[in-house]
Phi, psi and omega in degrees: 000133181267127178271134179244131180255125181274137176288139179296140180271118180274138179295143179292140177279137178260121180296147182302321180298318180292321179296317178296320179296320179295319178297318178300318180296321179297316180296313182294327177295320180292320177299316181297319179296319180293319182290331181273352180295134180296144177294128186246163179280176185299335180273004175275184184277330181202169182217125178259121184229155176265115178256135190237163178200145176232148177208156180283149176255099187235131177284159177268188184296341179264006181075027180247140176233111189228133172231099186227171177057218183273076179242198190292346179265015181268147183300325183290339184280002170301327182285324184275328191242340185301127182300320185264003188303310189304320184293326180276325178297331179284345185252343184232158184269323186227162178207162170209149182263120183270332183201146173241135179228130178239128177241133176252129176243119185286153176266334182234158169237160181298135180273107180246005185260322187238105184293339182283343181262136182300136174274120180291126182299133180274342178063190177228142181227141173242128178239136183216153173274135183235101180296338182279338181069016184223001183296139180220067180298140183250015178201165177298320181296317180294320179292320182292336180283348180289150179301141175063024179292145179232148180261136179218176169217176192255018175259355180219158181287147175207165178217154178215137179223153180219131176263157172306130186232003176229154181303321181297331180295336187265003177289138177283148180232151176298140178293348178272000185224157175286158176290131179302150184305322183291344184252004184272158168214165186200170170252130180247150182225136171222121179236143181216169181080023183263163171294146184291140172048053184233135174279123183260344181166208185225139173262137175240117186249138176232132171247116174277110193239135177256126176252150175208161179074079182294142181273000000 
């Protein structure tokens, strides 16, 4: 009888890129499931709500309009700025922010009819999604170098939204506390070339927030 020896089967190596892509798909699938979940009553397991905030879009004395780092477009500021926050925080134990959406509505449009009237400078704006929740670009070039940056200006309406894209973003936090720095994400804006100290419009911010554990 002839003995046959089988060669050991080595496990296939998974490339880092493929592993990261799989993790991204898992995170986005969880966000999608949460967003598609029907709104439930207090005796249900969770409640997904739209928390809102508005603020003026005003340039500084140097003609710069910047919203960076831990400012109003950051996931943790749903707790500090959200108009409806207090009523839901009093009813639930935990929360997490699934998506941030920022809409800009202009106050002025370019003047092309009357040459005697000054044309308000529209400037240039860069808006980007920031998974770290801490980016603070100090120039148009620095903002434009961020991943997923988009170009806008302040004479027309625009919107930008970002969903939770890392596992840490999806961790629940007590409604009595801010989201830890490691779990935050945000939308950053840097605009330049504007008229000094001028209100250009209004920002409308939405945090799509999931609450759970009724008190």
